[in-house]
N, C-alpha and C positions, 0 to 999 in steps of 0.2 A: 755686765752690765756690760754695754758697748762702749766706747772709747776713742776721743774724733780731738783734730787740733784744728783751734778759731782760728783763726788771721783777721786782724779788720787796722785797717789804716786810720789817722787821727791828723788834726791839724790844728791845734790853737784850742782842743777842745779839752781843757780844766776843769770850765764848770759843769760839760754832762759826764765828763769818766764817772766820777763815783756813783752815779746811777747806772750806768751799764756794767760797771763790775758789778752793784749791786744786783744786779738781777741777771748776769754771768750764776753769778755764785748762790743763788734761789732757783734755778734750777735742777731738776731731776735724776740730768744726766749729765754732769757735767765737762768740760772738756779735762782730756789727759794736763796739754797745757792750752797754754792761750802762746798767738805771740801778737803783741805790739807795734804793728808799723808807725812809726811817725814818721813826714813829710818832711820838715825838719822845723819843729814848731820853735812857737819864738816866748814863749808865754811858759809857768807851769807845768805842763800835761805832764810830760812824762814823770817829776817826781810826785805826781798825785797818782797816775794808774801805779809806780810802785808801795806808792800807803796802801791803799785802798787793796787792789791786789792779794800783799801779802798781813793787813788787817781779816783776811776770809780767808788767808792760804788753801789761795787759790798757787798755780801754776804760773809763769807765765817768763818770755823773756821778750825784750827788747828790740827792734831792730830799728834805728838810727838814719835815719838823713844828713845832712849838713842844714845846719839853721838859715830858713829868709825869711824877707821880706812881709814876703805873699801868701799865702796858696797860688798853688798853677794846676789847672790840669789838667795842660798837653804833657806836664811833666810823670804826673802819677803816677805811670809802668814804669820811672825809673826805683821807685822808693819801694814796686811788688818787685821787680827784677832783684833791691839789691835784699829781698827778705827772703832769699829764693834757697839760698845753700841753706835757712836755718829753720825752714818750716819743712823742710827733707830730713833734717838733718831733727825734724821734732817728729816728726811719720817714722822713720826709722828705726827711733828710742825708744816709744809710744808701742807701735806693733814686732816688738824684735822679738 
């Protein structure tokens, strides 16, 4: 079975994260690791990610940006840039 790295960004998504993670856990081909990119959430999104991913025994890492008051699409690229080393490391570990 093939494996892959799933990377997804979130900002203040504590209500939606349980369903997203449950859906990932139900996939027939699960990711080898999930990289969650927290774009500065000021709610409990990261804690929800940790709880839910652990509940389903999913391998994951969280890359967190500094907390901010509101989302800003103009700075979205900064979060992905910050996550690049973690994504590359995950790919390297998964496919060695």
